[in-house]
C-alpha positions in Angstrom: -8.5 -19.9 -25.5 -5.2 -18.0 -26.0 -5.4 -15.4 -23.3 -4.0 -16.3 -19.8 -4.1 -14.6 -16.5 -1.1 -15.1 -14.3 -1.5 -14.5 -10.5 0.8 -14.3 -7.5 3.8 -12.8 -9.3 6.7 -11.7 -7.2 6.4 -7.9 -6.4 9.6 -7.0 -8.2 9.1 -9.1 -11.4 9.0 -6.9 -14.5 6.9 -7.1 -17.7 10.0 -8.1 -19.6 10.7 -11.0 -17.2 7.1 -12.2 -17.4 7.4 -12.0 -21.2 10.6 -14.0 -21.4 9.3 -16.7 -19.0 6.1 -17.3 -21.0 7.8 -16.7 -24.4 9.9 -19.8 -23.7 6.7 -21.8 -24.3 5.7 -20.3 -27.6 5.0 -17.1 -29.6 3.3 -14.4 -27.6 1.0 -11.8 -29.2 0.9 -9.6 -26.1 1.9 -9.5 -22.5 0.9 -7.0 -19.8 1.9 -6.8 -16.2 -0.8 -4.9 -14.3 0.4 -1.9 -12.2 -1.1 0.6 -9.9 -2.1 3.6 -12.0 -0.6 6.2 -9.6 2.5 4.6 -8.1 3.5 2.2 -10.9 3.9 -0.6 -8.4 3.1 -4.1 -9.7 -0.2 -5.5 -8.4 1.2 -9.0 -8.7 -0.7 -10.3 -11.7 -0.6 -10.0 -15.5 -2.0 -11.3 -18.8 -0.3 -13.3 -21.5 -1.9 -13.8 -24.9 -0.4 -16.5 -27.2 -0.7 -16.8 -30.9 -1.6 -20.5 -30.7 -4.2 -22.0 -28.3 -2.0 -25.1 -28.0 0.8 -23.0 -26.5 -1.6 -21.4 -24.0 -2.6 -24.9 -22.9 1.0 -25.9 -22.7 1.8 -22.8 -20.6 -0.9 -23.7 -18.1 0.4 -27.3 -17.8 4.1 -26.3 -17.6 4.1 -23.1 -15.6 1.0 -23.3 -13.2 2.3 -23.9 -9.7 5.9 -22.8 -10.6 7.8 -21.4 -7.6 9.3 -17.9 -8.2 11.2 -16.4 -5.3 8.7 -16.8 -2.4 5.6 -17.1 -4.6 3.9 -20.0 -6.3 2.4 -18.6 -9.5 -1.1 -19.5 -10.8 -1.7 -19.7 -14.5 -5.2 -20.0 -15.9 -7.4 -18.9 -18.8 -8.5 -15.3 -18.6 -12.2 -14.7 -18.9 -13.7 -12.0 -21.1 -14.8 -9.0 -19.1 -18.4 -8.8 -18.3 -20.6 -6.9 -15.8 -20.9 -10.0 -13.6 -17.2 -10.2 -12.9 -16.4 -6.5 -12.7 -15.8 -4.8 -9.3 -15.4 -8.1 -7.4 -12.3 -6.8 -5.5 -12.6 -6.6 -1.7 -10.5 -4.5 0.7 -10.1 -6.2 4.1 -8.7 -4.4 7.2 -8.2 -5.3 10.8 -6.7 -8.7 10.1 -4.7 -10.4 12.8 -1.0 -9.7 12.1 -0.3 -13.4 12.3 -2.7 -14.3 9.5 -1.1 -15.7 6.4 -2.3 -15.2 2.8 -3.4 -18.9 2.7 -5.5 -18.5 5.9 -7.0 -15.3 4.4 -8.1 -17.3 1.3 -9.4 -20.2 3.5 -11.6 -17.7 5.3 -13.0 -16.2 2.1 -13.2 -19.3 -0.1 -16.5 -20.4 1.4 -18.1 -17.6 -0.6 -16.8 -18.3 -4.0 -13.9 -18.7 -6.3 -10.9 -16.5 -5.4 -8.9 -15.1 -8.4 -6.2 -13.3 -6.4 -5.4 -12.4 -2.8 -2.7 -10.4 -1.1 -1.8 -9.2 2.3 0.1 -5.9 2.5 3.4 -6.3 4.4 5.9 -3.8 5.7 8.8 -3.8 3.2 11.4 -3.2 6.0 10.3 -5.7 8.7 8.2 -8.1 6.5 5.4 -7.9 9.1 1.8 -7.9 8.0 0.0 -4.6 8.1 -3.3 -6.3 8.9 -4.7 -5.2 5.5 -5.5 -7.3 2.4 -7.3 -7.6 -0.9 -9.4 -10.5 -2.2 -10.6 -10.6 -5.8 -13.5 -13.0 -6.4 -14.5 -14.5 -9.7 -17.9 -12.8 -9.6 -19.2 -9.7 -8.0 -22.1 -11.6 -6.4 -19.6 -13.7 -4.5 -17.9 -10.6 -3.2 -21.2 -9.3 -2.0 -21.9 -12.5 -0.1 -18.4 -12.3 1.5 -19.1 -8.8 2.7 -22.5 -9.9 4.2 -20.9 -12.9 5.9 -17.6 -11.5 7.2 -17.8 -7.7 7.6 -17.7 -6.9 11.3 -17.1 -10.6 12.3 -14.1 -11.9 14.2 -12.1 -14.5 12.3 -10.8 -17.5 14.2 -7.9 -16.4 16.5 -8.7 -12.7 16.2 -9.5 -10.3 19.0 -10.9 -7.5 16.8 -13.7 -7.7 14.2 -12.5 -7.2 10.6 -13.8 -4.7 8.0 -14.7 -6.1 4.6 -15.8 -3.7 1.8 -15.4 -3.2 -2.0 -12.0 -1.9 -2.9 -12.2 1.3 -4.8 -10.5 1.8 -8.1 -6.6 1.8 -7.9 -6.2 5.5 -7.5 -8.6 5.7 -4.5 -7.4 2.3 -3.2 -4.0 3.7 -2.2 -5.6 6.6 -0.4 -8.0 4.3 1.4 -5.2 2.0 2.4 -3.1 4.8 3.8 -6.0 6.6 5.5 -7.3 3.4 7.1 -3.8 2.6 8.3 -3.5 6.0 9.9 -6.9 6.4 11.4 -8.3 3.0 12.2 -5.4 1.2 13.7 -6.9 -0.3 16.9 -4.1 0.8 19.2 -4.5 4.5 18.6 -7.5 6.7 18.9 -7.0 10.1 17.4 -8.4 13.5 18.6 -11.3 15.0 16.8 -10.0 16.9 13.8 -9.1 13.7 12.0 -12.0 13.9 9.5 -10.7 17.2 8.1 -7.2 15.7 8.0 -8.4 12.7 6.1 -9.9 15.1 3.6 -6.7 17.0 3.4 -4.4 14.0 2.8 -6.5 12.6 0.0 -5.9 15.6 -2.3 -2.7 14.5 -3.8 -1.7 11.0 -4.8 0.3 9.3 -2.0 2.9 6.7 -2.6 1.8 3.2 -1.7 2.5 2.1 1.8 4.7 -0.7 0.5 6.6 1.5 -1.8 7.1 4.3 0.7 8.7 2.4 3.5 11.2 0.6 1.3 12.1 3.9 -0.3 12.6 5.7 3.0 14.5 2.7 4.3 17.4 2.5 1.9 20.4 3.5 4.0 18.1 4.4 7.0 19.0 8.1 7.4 17.7 10.3 10.2 18.0 7.8 13.0 19.1 9.7 16.1 19.3 7.3 19.1 16.0 8.5 20.6 14.0 8.3 17.4 13.7 9.3 13.7 14.5 12.9 12.8 12.3 14.4 10.0 13.3 17.5 8.1 10.5 19.9 7.1 11.3 22.5 4.6 9.4 25.6 3.2 7.6 26.6 6.3 6.2 30.2 6.4 8.1 32.9 8.5 5.3 32.9 11.1 5.3 29.1 11.5 5.7 27.9 15.1 6.1 24.6 16.9 2.3 24.1 17.3 1.9 23.7 13.6 4.4 20.8 13.5 2.7 19.1 16.5 -0.7 19.4 14.8 0.6 18.0 11.4 2.7 15.1 12.7 0.8 14.1 15.9 -1.9 12.1 14.1 0.7 9.7 12.7 2.2 8.5 16.0 4.4 9.4 18.9 6.2 12.7 18.4 8.9 13.3 21.0 10.2 16.6 19.8 9.6 19.4 17.4 11.8 22.4 16.6 11.3 25.4 14.3 14.6 27.0 13.3 14.4 30.8 13.8 16.4 33.8 12.7 18.5 35.0 15.6 17.7 38.7 15.0 14.0 38.7 13.9 12.9 35.5 15.7 11.0 34.6 12.5 11.1 31.0 11.2 13.9 30.5 8.6 11.7 28.2 6.5 12.5 24.9 8.1 12.2 22.7 11.2 12.7 19.3 12.6 10.3 16.7 14.1 11.5 13.6 16.0 9.2 10.5 16.0 9.8 7.3 18.0 8.6 4.7 15.5 10.1 4.3 12.0 6.9 3.1 10.3 4.9 6.0 11.7 7.7 8.5 10.6 7.7 6.9 7.1 4.0 7.2 6.9 4.0 10.8 7.9 6.6 11.6 5.3 4.6 9.7 2.6 1.5 11.7 3.5 2.9 15.2 4.2 5.6 15.5 1.6 4.0 17.8 -1.0 1.3 18.9 1.4 0.2 22.5 0.8 0.3 24.6 4.0 -1.1 28.1 3.2 0.5 29.1 0.0 3.5 26.9 0.4 4.2 23.3 -0.6 6.2 21.5 2.1 9.1 19.2 1.5 9.3 16.5 4.1 12.0 13.8 4.3 14.2 11.9 6.7 17.0 14.2 7.9 20.2 13.3 6.3 23.6 14.3 7.6 24.0 16.9 4.9 20.8 18.8 5.9 21.1 22.1 7.8 22.5 21.7 11.2 
């Protein structure tokens, strides 16, 4: 009775901060903030193991329900791992953008005890992405929730939601990005998407949350009519159609331009793409930066004022 699980931690809280908060109660043997294996982003929960069971009990009584930033943390005894509780994490997509984390929990709580839940939000606008995760106490509860809710319309929703087991962390990020790209209800993509989905999943993408905030520091590349993206390391024979094909699946592209050598008319190795929507541009950059085109690895970023004119 010394090992605690702490849920609903603020996204930017570090392991050191977690340790000092719980260390104020008593001596800690170990403390671990759980992070995504690929991106290093906090998953919003962690474990604290006390030397003395009395301190663990005191920590639950003192810190459970504490408000930290916009979150109310939950502190409880961690359970030893066993087959019955493994893989009880669900991935939910197609949620109404207005649905709150509390409403998400209310919807799922009829199937069992929820350990953690979260809704992915856009870091720049704070708007829900319509995607969430629910971790149940036991796998059997998660199975029941899939049976009961997958393909159903929650109250107030116009579209049915998709509920399935979340993959392990490395695949989870891929899944989240791909389902964001290809299953958003307001856009139907042309046929070759299956191959593109394959193509994007080969290298680890950044998480959606991480990417947009990263791309959004100082908001470069905004040119009145849209967001200008710089694409570097194109082959000499690259033409505009390649850029249309690569960026089109992510959203509205208004303009593409390959920069050519005046004498030979060959591509000089770079080009520009203008996209209307910031989120879609950020998503394209997250997915295509590091993409291998032929024998070249592309560099894709928002155009800064320093880049080639």
